[in-house]
C-alpha positions in Angstrom: 0.0 0.0 0.0 1.4 3.3 -1.0 -0.2 6.3 0.7 -0.9 9.3 -1.5 -1.6 12.7 0.1 -1.7 14.9 -2.9 -3.9 16.1 -5.7 -4.2 15.9 -9.4 -2.5 18.4 -11.7 -4.1 17.0 -14.8 -7.5 18.8 -14.4 -7.7 22.4 -13.1 -10.7 23.9 -11.5 -12.9 25.1 -14.3 -11.7 22.4 -16.8 -14.4 20.5 -18.7 -15.2 16.9 -17.6 -13.3 14.3 -19.7 -15.7 12.0 -21.5 -15.9 8.4 -20.5 -17.8 5.3 -21.5 -17.4 2.4 -19.1 -19.0 -0.9 -18.2 -20.9 -0.9 -15.0 -21.6 -3.7 -12.5 -25.3 -3.7 -13.5 -24.5 -4.7 -17.1 -25.0 -1.3 -18.6 -22.4 0.9 -20.3 -22.3 4.3 -18.7 -21.3 7.3 -20.7 -20.6 10.7 -19.3 -22.9 12.2 -22.0 -25.9 10.2 -20.7 -25.9 11.9 -17.3 -28.4 14.7 -17.0 -28.2 15.5 -13.3 -27.1 19.1 -12.5 -24.1 17.8 -10.5 -21.8 14.9 -11.2 -19.5 13.4 -8.5 -16.9 11.0 -10.0 -15.1 9.1 -7.3 -12.2 6.8 -8.1 -12.4 3.9 -5.6 -11.8 0.2 -5.4 -12.6 -2.9 -3.3 -9.5 -3.6 -1.4 -8.1 -0.2 -0.2 -8.6 0.4 3.5 -9.2 4.1 2.8 -11.9 3.3 0.2 -13.5 0.8 2.5 -13.6 3.3 5.3 -15.6 5.7 3.2 -18.2 3.3 1.8 -20.9 4.2 4.3 -20.2 7.9 4.1 -20.5 7.8 0.3 -23.7 5.9 0.5 -25.1 8.5 2.9 -24.3 11.3 0.5 -25.8 9.3 -2.5 -29.0 8.9 -0.5 -29.0 12.6 0.6 -28.3 14.5 -2.6 -31.1 14.4 -5.1 -29.6 16.6 -7.9 -26.2 14.8 -8.0 -25.3 11.7 -10.0 -22.5 9.7 -8.3 -20.3 7.6 -10.6 -17.8 5.3 -8.8 -14.9 4.1 -11.0 -12.4 1.4 -10.2 -9.2 1.7 -12.3 -6.9 -0.7 -10.5 -5.0 -3.4 -12.2 -7.1 -6.5 -11.4 -4.4 -8.9 -12.6 -2.2 -7.7 -9.7 -5.1 -7.1 -7.3 -7.7 -9.8 -8.0 -10.0 -8.3 -5.2 -10.5 -5.4 -7.6 -11.8 -7.5 -10.5 -15.0 -6.7 -12.3 -16.7 -9.8 -10.8 -15.7 -8.7 -7.3 -16.9 -5.2 -8.0 -20.4 -6.7 -8.6 -20.3 -8.3 -5.1 -19.0 -5.0 -3.6 -21.9 -3.1 -5.1 -24.4 -5.5 -3.8 -22.8 -5.6 -0.3 -22.7 -1.8 0.0 -26.1 -1.1 -1.5 -24.7 1.9 -3.4 -27.6 3.4 -5.5 -25.2 4.6 -8.2 -23.2 3.1 -11.0 -19.9 1.3 -10.2 -17.8 1.3 -13.4 -14.7 -0.5 -14.4 -11.8 1.4 -16.1 -9.9 -1.7 -17.2 -7.5 0.1 -19.5 -7.0 2.9 -17.0 -7.6 5.6 -19.6 -10.3 7.4 -17.6 -8.1 7.6 -14.4 -5.3 9.0 -16.6 -7.6 11.6 -18.2 -8.8 12.8 -14.8 -5.4 12.5 -13.2 -6.7 10.2 -10.4 -4.0 9.4 -8.0 -5.5 7.3 -5.3 -8.6 5.6 -3.9 -10.7 7.5 -3.1 -10.1 10.5 -5.3 -13.1 12.8 -6.0 -14.0 15.1 -8.9 -17.2 17.2 -8.8 -18.6 18.9 -11.9 -21.4 21.4 -12.2 -24.3 21.5 -14.7 -21.9 23.0 -17.3 -19.6 20.0 -16.7 -16.9 22.2 -15.3 -14.7 20.9 -12.5 -15.7 22.7 -9.2 -14.0 20.4 -6.6 -11.3 17.8 -6.5 -9.7 15.9 -3.7 -10.7 14.1 -0.6 -14.0 13.1 0.9 -13.3 14.6 4.3 -10.5 15.2 6.8 -10.7 12.0 8.9 -10.8 8.7 7.0 -10.4 6.6 10.2 -12.9 8.2 12.5 -16.2 9.5 11.0 -17.2 11.0 14.4 -14.0 13.1 14.3 -14.6 14.7 10.9 -14.4 18.5 11.0 -14.2 19.2 7.3 -16.8 17.6 5.0 -15.2 18.6 1.8 -17.0 16.5 -0.8 -20.4 17.0 1.0 -19.9 20.7 1.2 -18.9 21.1 -2.5 -21.9 19.1 -3.7 -24.3 21.0 -1.3 -23.1 24.3 -2.6 -23.5 23.2 -6.3 -27.0 21.8 -5.6 -27.9 25.2 -4.1 -26.6 27.0 -7.2 -23.6 28.4 -5.4 -19.8 28.1 -5.8 -18.1 25.8 -3.4 -16.2 27.6 -0.7 -13.3 25.2 -1.1 -12.4 23.9 -4.5 -9.5 21.6 -3.7 -8.0 19.5 -0.9 -5.3 16.8 -1.2 -6.8 13.4 -1.8 -5.7 10.8 0.6 -5.7 7.1 0.0 -3.9 4.1 -1.6 -2.3 4.8 -4.9 -4.1 3.7 -8.1 -2.6 0.3 -9.0 -1.3 1.0 -12.5 -0.5 -1.7 -15.0 
């Protein structure tokens, strides 16, 4: 496990959302152009990372709360080196977590590269114009939900759903490095 505490330099705040078309665990192919919700939260995650696992319930809570935001979870890890992150295991994870969103597989890692995703989890939030408005971590305490003092992802989505600019556009993402091929 390599810990990342940094942020992407590939996409800058205000950049347009890179297009993607990926298979999802429910058998559909999800394309960024299909999404009509005013806000899109793209979260790079995986099955095996302790940071990603620690955030599963917090992500589900946000998915249940925000009505104008489409969450897209993307796993870009090398499943040959990390079998727990295989597409078949992703289907099991989606069922176990009860995530009401799409969980997509970026097998060739091109989407992670286009976004500049560094770790799991790494979040990218886009407004209705599909401009990047927030990138980075979910919050400031991955280990202890009760100790969170900065709800970065939540606050960015809330602001955008209210038609406002997020107060904070960027925080370093923290998590296990993406497992590149």
